[in-house]
C-alpha positions as CSV (number, residue, x, y, z in Angstrom):
1,A,0.0,0.0,0.0
2,L,2.8,2.4,0.8
3,V,4.6,1.7,-2.4
4,G,1.5,2.2,-4.5
5,A,0.5,5.5,-2.8
6,G,4.1,6.8,-3.0
7,V,4.4,6.0,-6.7
8,V,1.0,7.6,-7.5
9,W,2.0,10.7,-5.6
10,L,5.4,11.0,-7.4
11,F,4.0,10.5,-10.8
12,F,1.0,12.8,-10.2
13,R,3.2,15.6,-8.9
14,G,5.8,15.1,-11.6
15,L,3.1,15.3,-14.3
16,Q,1.6,18.4,-12.7
17,A,5.0,20.1,-12.9
18,V,5.0,19.8,-16.7
19,P,3.1,22.6,-18.5
20,P,0.3,23.2,-19.3
21,R,-0.9,23.7,-15.7
22,R,-4.7,23.4,-16.2
23,L,-7.5,21.7,-14.3
24,S,-8.1,19.5,-17.3
25,T,-4.7,17.8,-16.7
26,V,-5.5,16.6,-13.2
27,A,-7.5,13.5,-14.1
28,P,-5.1,12.2,-16.7
29,A,-2.2,12.7,-14.3
30,A,-4.0,10.7,-11.6
31,A,-4.8,8.0,-14.2
32,V,-1.1,7.7,-15.3
33,G,-0.1,7.5,-11.6
34,A,-2.6,4.7,-11.0
35,L,-1.4,2.9,-14.1
36,V,2.2,2.9,-13.1
37,S,1.7,2.2,-9.4
38,V,0.2,-1.2,-9.7
39,P,3.0,-2.9,-11.6
40,V,5.6,-1.1,-9.5
41,A,4.0,-2.5,-6.3
42,A,4.0,-6.0,-7.9
43,A,7.7,-5.6,-8.7
44,V,8.4,-4.6,-5.1
45,F,6.5,-7.7,-4.0
46,T,8.7,-9.8,-6.2
47,G,11.8,-8.3,-4.6
48,L,10.4,-9.2,-1.2
49,F,9.7,-12.7,-2.5
50,A,13.3,-13.0,-3.7
51,V,14.5,-12.1,-0.2
52,G,12.3,-14.3,1.9
53,G,10.1,-16.5,-0.3
54,G,9.9,-20.1,0.7
55,A,8.2,-21.5,-2.5
56,P,10.4,-23.3,-5.0
57,V,9.7,-20.9,-7.8
58,E,12.3,-18.9,-9.7
59,V,12.2,-15.1,-9.2
60,G,12.0,-14.5,-12.9
61,T,8.9,-16.6,-13.2
62,V,7.3,-14.7,-10.3
63,L,8.3,-11.3,-11.8
64,T,6.9,-12.2,-15.2
65,A,3.6,-13.4,-13.8
66,M,3.2,-10.5,-11.4
67,L,4.1,-7.8,-14.0
68,G,1.9,-9.4,-16.7
69,W,-1.3,-9.6,-14.6
70,H,-0.7,-6.4,-12.7
71,S,-0.2,-4.4,-15.9
72,L,-3.7,-5.4,-16.9
73,I,-5.0,-4.5,-13.4
74,G,-3.1,-1.2,-13.7
75,I,-5.0,-0.4,-16.9
76,G,-8.3,-1.0,-15.2
77,E,-7.2,1.1,-12.2
78,A,-6.2,3.9,-14.5
79,L,-9.6,3.9,-16.2
80,I,-11.5,3.9,-13.0
81,T,-9.2,6.6,-11.4
82,G,-9.4,8.9,-14.5
83,L,-13.2,8.6,-14.7
84,V,-13.8,9.1,-11.0
85,V,-11.4,12.1,-10.6
86,G,-12.7,13.6,-13.8
87,S,-16.3,13.3,-12.6
88,I,-15.5,14.8,-9.3
89,L,-13.6,17.7,-10.9
90,A,-16.6,18.4,-13.1
91,V,-19.0,18.7,-10.2
92,R,-16.9,19.7,-7.1
93,P,-13.3,20.5,-8.0
94,D,-12.6,21.7,-4.5
95,L,-12.8,18.1,-3.3
96,V,-9.8,17.0,-5.3
97,Y,-6.7,17.6,-3.3
98,G,-4.4,17.5,-6.4
99,A,-6.4,20.4,-8.0
100,R,-6.1,22.8,-5.1
101,R,-3.0,24.5,-6.3
102,L,-4.7,25.1,-9.7
103,L,-7.9,26.3,-8.1
104,A,-6.1,28.8,-5.9
105,A,-4.6,30.5,-9.0
106,R,-8.0,31.0,-10.6
107,E,-9.6,34.4,-10.7
108,L,-13.3,34.8,-10.0
109,E,-15.3,35.5,-13.1
110,I,-18.6,37.3,-12.7
111,R,-20.9,36.9,-15.7
112,T,-23.7,39.2,-16.4
113,P,-26.6,38.3,-18.6
114,A,-26.7,39.7,-22.1
115,A,-29.5,42.2,-22.9
116,S,-31.3,39.6,-25.0
117,E,-31.4,37.2,-22.1
118,V,-32.7,39.7,-19.6
119,S,-35.8,40.6,-21.8
120,A,-36.7,36.9,-22.3
């Protein structure tokens, strides 16, 4: 859990540092972080297995199986994360912690109705 969360945070912050810095880049950055975090966590598990695993299985076989399946899981995780973060951004962007820096830089825009809209 710590590896996955750490990888997502690093990728998310790294992608946010690359211009353009817009609210529309938050959901894709979160999705990429989610995509990468799952196989990285699987690779870390394989390293732990290599150190203390008691099963008579080669580390290369475990790594291949873990990365293969967890890459597919990462794609699903990226789709879900991107859709959920994008949906929340559309409705309540203030609830997305990763968007707070971008929201703080926004200026308030006050719109007044056009003359044709007022008479209708």
